[in-house]
N, CA, C and O atoms as a GROMACS GRO file, in nm:
protein
  268
    1MET      N    1   6.405  -2.123  -4.512
    1MET     CA    2   6.570  -2.212  -4.500
    1MET      C    3   6.456  -2.355  -4.493
    1MET      O    4   6.373  -2.333  -4.406
    2GLN      N    5   6.435  -2.482  -4.558
    2GLN     CA    6   6.429  -2.568  -4.597
    2GLN      C    7   6.481  -2.664  -4.470
    2GLN      O    8   6.603  -2.681  -4.478
    3PRO      N    9   6.416  -2.739  -4.346
    3PRO     CA   10   6.518  -2.804  -4.285
    3PRO      C   11   6.626  -2.910  -4.387
    3PRO      O   12   6.631  -2.946  -4.504
    4VAL      N   13   6.690  -2.927  -4.281
    4VAL     CA   14   6.814  -3.022  -4.365
    4VAL      C   15   6.712  -3.175  -4.433
    4VAL      O   16   6.716  -3.215  -4.549
    5THR      N   17   6.643  -3.222  -4.339
    5THR     CA   18   6.577  -3.370  -4.386
    5THR      C   19   6.501  -3.370  -4.492
    5THR      O   20   6.470  -3.476  -4.548
    6ASP      N   21   6.462  -3.254  -4.534
    6ASP     CA   22   6.388  -3.178  -4.636
    6ASP      C   23   6.471  -3.219  -4.774
    6ASP      O   24   6.424  -3.277  -4.873
    7LEU      N   25   6.599  -3.176  -4.753
    7LEU     CA   26   6.707  -3.206  -4.873
    7LEU      C   27   6.731  -3.296  -4.936
    7LEU      O   28   6.717  -3.408  -4.887
    8THR      N   29   6.778  -3.278  -5.067
    8THR     CA   30   6.870  -3.403  -5.108
    8THR      C   31   6.995  -3.378  -5.079
    8THR      O   32   7.023  -3.269  -5.031
    9TYR      N   33   7.084  -3.463  -5.100
    9TYR     CA   34   7.243  -3.464  -5.106
    9TYR      C   35   7.275  -3.366  -5.181
    9TYR      O   36   7.340  -3.271  -5.138
   10SER      N   37   7.240  -3.373  -5.283
   10SER     CA   38   7.284  -3.256  -5.356
   10SER      C   39   7.263  -3.147  -5.341
   10SER      O   40   7.358  -3.068  -5.342
   11GLN      N   41   7.094  -3.089  -5.315
   11GLN     CA   42   7.065  -2.984  -5.268
   11GLN      C   43   7.125  -2.939  -5.117
   11GLN      O   44   7.096  -2.822  -5.095
   12ALA      N   45   7.200  -3.001  -5.009
   12ALA     CA   46   7.231  -3.031  -4.908
   12ALA      C   47   7.389  -2.937  -4.950
   12ALA      O   48   7.423  -2.830  -4.900
   13LEU      N   49   7.471  -3.025  -5.064
   13LEU     CA   50   7.593  -2.976  -5.062
   13LEU      C   51   7.597  -2.866  -5.180
   13LEU      O   52   7.705  -2.823  -5.220
   14ALA      N   53   7.494  -2.829  -5.224
   14ALA     CA   54   7.450  -2.684  -5.327
   14ALA      C   55   7.490  -2.568  -5.219
   14ALA      O   56   7.580  -2.484  -5.217
   15GLU      N   57   7.372  -2.604  -5.118
   15GLU     CA   58   7.394  -2.465  -5.009
   15GLU      C   59   7.510  -2.498  -4.963
   15GLU      O   60   7.572  -2.394  -4.942
   16LEU      N   61   7.550  -2.557  -4.946
   16LEU     CA   62   7.701  -2.603  -4.817
   16LEU      C   63   7.773  -2.524  -4.910
   16LEU      O   64   7.821  -2.422  -4.862
   17GLU      N   65   7.794  -2.544  -5.035
   17GLU     CA   66   7.913  -2.455  -5.166
   17GLU      C   67   7.876  -2.318  -5.130
   17GLU      O   68   7.969  -2.246  -5.093
   18GLN      N   69   7.728  -2.257  -5.135
   18GLN     CA   70   7.689  -2.126  -5.133
   18GLN      C   71   7.745  -2.064  -4.986
   18GLN      O   72   7.754  -1.942  -4.990
   19ILE      N   73   7.774  -2.109  -4.892
   19ILE     CA   74   7.746  -2.071  -4.738
   19ILE      C   75   7.916  -2.054  -4.756
   19ILE      O   76   7.966  -1.942  -4.767
   20LEU      N   77   8.000  -2.177  -4.756
   20LEU     CA   78   8.148  -2.139  -4.808
   20LEU      C   79   8.145  -2.012  -4.875
   20LEU      O   80   8.154  -1.904  -4.816
   21ALA      N   81   8.134  -2.026  -4.984
   21ALA     CA   82   8.125  -1.912  -5.103
   21ALA      C   83   8.106  -1.746  -5.035
   21ALA      O   84   8.172  -1.648  -5.067
   22ALA      N   85   7.995  -1.751  -4.933
   22ALA     CA   86   7.955  -1.631  -4.879
   22ALA      C   87   8.124  -1.602  -4.775
   22ALA      O   88   8.210  -1.515  -4.771
   23LEU      N   89   8.101  -1.716  -4.715
   23LEU     CA   90   8.250  -1.711  -4.614
   23LEU      C   91   8.378  -1.672  -4.635
   23LEU      O   92   8.449  -1.597  -4.568
   24ARG      N   93   8.408  -1.757  -4.785
   24ARG     CA   94   8.535  -1.684  -4.798
   24ARG      C   95   8.533  -1.524  -4.866
   24ARG      O   96   8.635  -1.460  -4.890
   25GLY      N   97   8.420  -1.486  -4.886
   25GLY     CA   98   8.376  -1.368  -4.965
   25GLY      C   99   8.448  -1.223  -4.892
   25GLY      O  100   8.454  -1.219  -4.769
   26ASP      N  101   8.487  -1.135  -4.953
   26ASP     CA  102   8.519  -1.007  -4.882
   26ASP      C  103   8.404  -0.939  -4.798
   26ASP      O  104   8.410  -0.879  -4.690
   27ASP      N  105   8.310  -0.963  -4.869
   27ASP     CA  106   8.167  -0.872  -4.798
   27ASP      C  107   8.077  -0.966  -4.690
   27ASP      O  108   7.958  -0.941  -4.668
   28CYS      N  109   8.157  -1.091  -4.620
   28CYS     CA  110   8.116  -1.163  -4.514
   28CYS      C  111   8.033  -1.099  -4.410
   28CYS      O  112   8.067  -0.998  -4.348
   29ASP      N  113   7.956  -1.144  -4.399
   29ASP     CA  114   7.835  -1.035  -4.312
   29ASP      C  115   7.878  -1.096  -4.161
   29ASP      O  116   7.849  -1.215  -4.148
   30VAL      N  117   7.937  -1.038  -4.055
   30VAL     CA  118   8.000  -1.083  -3.958
   30VAL      C  119   7.897  -1.098  -3.860
   30VAL      O  120   7.917  -1.142  -3.747
   31ASP      N  121   7.748  -1.047  -3.923
   31ASP     CA  122   7.632  -1.078  -3.784
   31ASP      C  123   7.597  -1.190  -3.848
   31ASP      O  124   7.498  -1.227  -3.786
   32LYS      N  125   7.624  -1.298  -3.968
   32LYS     CA  126   7.554  -1.371  -3.984
   32LYS      C  127   7.640  -1.496  -4.018
   32LYS      O  128   7.614  -1.606  -4.068
   33LEU      N  129   7.769  -1.426  -3.961
   33LEU     CA  130   7.894  -1.600  -3.937
   33LEU      C  131   7.855  -1.672  -3.858
   33LEU      O  132   7.869  -1.789  -3.895
   34THR      N  133   7.784  -1.655  -3.706
   34THR     CA  134   7.708  -1.762  -3.668
   34THR      C  135   7.593  -1.795  -3.708
   34THR      O  136   7.550  -1.850  -3.606
   35SER      N  137   7.522  -1.800  -3.773
   35SER     CA  138   7.427  -1.867  -3.812
   35SER      C  139   7.436  -1.922  -3.962
   35SER      O  140   7.354  -2.000  -4.010
   36MET      N  141   7.535  -1.876  -4.020
   36MET     CA  142   7.608  -1.958  -4.156
   36MET      C  143   7.670  -2.073  -4.094
   36MET      O  144   7.647  -2.187  -4.134
   37THR      N  145   7.751  -2.047  -3.995
   37THR     CA  146   7.839  -2.168  -3.948
   37THR      C  147   7.772  -2.258  -3.904
   37THR      O  148   7.786  -2.369  -3.955
   38SER      N  149   7.684  -2.243  -3.804
   38SER     CA  150   7.587  -2.354  -3.763
   38SER      C  151   7.504  -2.406  -3.838
   38SER      O  152   7.456  -2.508  -3.790
   39ARG      N  153   7.447  -2.367  -3.979
   39ARG     CA  154   7.383  -2.409  -4.095
   39ARG      C  155   7.529  -2.501  -4.157
   39ARG      O  156   7.515  -2.623  -4.144
   40ALA      N  157   7.601  -2.478  -4.192
   40ALA     CA  158   7.709  -2.534  -4.265
   40ALA      C  159   7.724  -2.650  -4.192
   40ALA      O  160   7.705  -2.760  -4.244
   41VAL      N  161   7.762  -2.634  -4.052
   41VAL     CA  162   7.767  -2.790  -4.022
   41VAL      C  163   7.632  -2.907  -3.968
   41VAL      O  164   7.634  -3.028  -3.948
   42GLU      N  165   7.547  -2.827  -3.959
   42GLU     CA  166   7.425  -2.927  -3.970
   42GLU      C  167   7.444  -2.979  -4.081
   42GLU      O  168   7.474  -3.098  -4.081
   43LEU      N  169   7.430  -2.893  -4.239
   43LEU     CA  170   7.456  -2.964  -4.372
   43LEU      C  171   7.556  -3.092  -4.370
   43LEU      O  172   7.525  -3.202  -4.415
   44LEU      N  173   7.679  -3.061  -4.311
   44LEU     CA  174   7.801  -3.158  -4.295
   44LEU      C  175   7.761  -3.233  -4.285
   44LEU      O  176   7.759  -3.319  -4.372
   45ASN      N  177   7.695  -3.245  -4.153
   45ASN     CA  178   7.655  -3.372  -4.074
   45ASN      C  179   7.549  -3.442  -4.131
   45ASN      O  180   7.531  -3.563  -4.121
   46TYR      N  181   7.472  -3.351  -4.198
   46TYR     CA  182   7.343  -3.460  -4.298
   46TYR      C  183   7.445  -3.509  -4.392
   46TYR      O  184   7.467  -3.625  -4.359
   47CYS      N  185   7.518  -3.478  -4.492
   47CYS     CA  186   7.611  -3.508  -4.620
   47CYS      C  187   7.651  -3.617  -4.554
   47CYS      O  188   7.594  -3.717  -4.596
   48ARG      N  189   7.733  -3.639  -4.460
   48ARG     CA  190   7.819  -3.691  -4.377
   48ARG      C  191   7.711  -3.847  -4.357
   48ARG      O  192   7.752  -3.959  -4.387
   49SER      N  193   7.600  -3.824  -4.312
   49SER     CA  194   7.523  -3.948  -4.242
   49SER      C  195   7.471  -4.002  -4.359
   49SER      O  196   7.454  -4.124  -4.361
   50ARG      N  197   7.436  -3.925  -4.477
   50ARG     CA  198   7.413  -3.974  -4.631
   50ARG      C  199   7.485  -4.014  -4.659
   50ARG      O  200   7.432  -4.105  -4.723
   51LEU      N  201   7.631  -4.035  -4.672
   51LEU     CA  202   7.732  -4.136  -4.771
   51LEU      C  203   7.745  -4.244  -4.651
   51LEU      O  204   7.775  -4.362  -4.670
   52THR      N  205   7.725  -4.198  -4.547
   52THR     CA  206   7.764  -4.315  -4.428
   52THR      C  207   7.681  -4.443  -4.479
   52THR      O  208   7.727  -4.554  -4.508
   53SER      N  209   7.545  -4.399  -4.484
   53SER     CA  210   7.420  -4.487  -4.508
   53SER      C  211   7.414  -4.540  -4.645
   53SER      O  212   7.380  -4.657  -4.663
   54THR      N  213   7.441  -4.466  -4.737
   54THR     CA  214   7.458  -4.520  -4.877
   54THR      C  215   7.574  -4.620  -4.850
   54THR      O  216   7.538  -4.738  -4.849
   55ASP      N  217   7.702  -4.597  -4.830
   55ASP     CA  218   7.800  -4.661  -4.806
   55ASP      C  219   7.796  -4.809  -4.725
   55ASP      O  220   7.878  -4.900  -4.736
   56GLU      N  221   7.689  -4.808  -4.649
   56GLU     CA  222   7.648  -4.974  -4.582
   56GLU      C  223   7.487  -4.980  -4.655
   56GLU      O  224   7.398  -5.030  -4.586
   57GLU      N  225   7.467  -4.950  -4.736
   57GLU     CA  226   7.350  -5.020  -4.823
   57GLU      C  227   7.407  -5.087  -4.892
   57GLU      O  228   7.402  -5.210  -4.884
   58LEU      N  229   7.496  -5.003  -5.003
   58LEU     CA  230   7.612  -5.031  -5.122
   58LEU      C  231   7.670  -5.207  -5.056
   58LEU      O  232   7.666  -5.316  -5.115
   59ARG      N  233   7.707  -5.180  -4.951
   59ARG     CA  234   7.795  -5.290  -4.884
   59ARG      C  235   7.717  -5.383  -4.877
   59ARG      O  236   7.748  -5.496  -4.916
   60ARG      N  237   7.606  -5.355  -4.828
   60ARG     CA  238   7.491  -5.475  -4.796
   60ARG      C  239   7.467  -5.556  -4.909
   60ARG      O  240   7.471  -5.679  -4.904
   61ILE      N  241   7.430  -5.465  -5.054
   61ILE     CA  242   7.364  -5.487  -5.168
   61ILE      C  243   7.456  -5.612  -5.211
   61ILE      O  244   7.423  -5.728  -5.240
   62LEU      N  245   7.586  -5.549  -5.205
   62LEU     CA  246   7.766  -5.612  -5.285
   62LEU      C  247   7.741  -5.756  -5.205
   62LEU      O  248   7.705  -5.859  -5.262
   63GLU      N  249   7.762  -5.746  -5.090
   63GLU     CA  250   7.766  -5.896  -4.996
   63GLU      C  251   7.674  -5.946  -5.059
   63GLU      O  252   7.727  -6.049  -5.101
   64SER      N  253   7.506  -5.944  -5.120
   64SER     CA  254   7.406  -6.062  -5.149
   64SER      C  255   7.422  -6.082  -5.224
   64SER      O  256   7.323  -6.139  -5.269
   65LEU      N  257   7.534  -6.075  -5.328
   65LEU     CA  258   7.571  -6.093  -5.478
   65LEU      C  259   7.672  -6.203  -5.461
   65LEU      O  260   7.714  -6.274  -5.552
   66GLN      N  261   7.706  -6.208  -5.343
   66GLN     CA  262   7.871  -6.318  -5.300
   66GLN      C  263   7.774  -6.411  -5.292
   66GLN      O  264   7.758  -6.492  -5.383
   67ASN      N  265   7.687  -6.408  -5.164
   67ASN     CA  266   7.627  -6.561  -5.096
   67ASN      C  267   7.579  -6.614  -5.184
   67ASN      O  268   7.527  -6.724  -5.170
   0.00000   0.00000   0.00000
């Protein structure tokens, strides 16, 4: 499993979707539930951080156009 910081946003989102599908499935492995949930939280935080930083950067760029 790659460190979250080595993933692109798209890769992190795809992995998160895989985890969600596994959690929703009928054959969800209870023994892996904690590690899957932990990884999902890590991915969510990473995606949120990337979105926030991209939003801030875009706002700075657009603001520079107005000056």
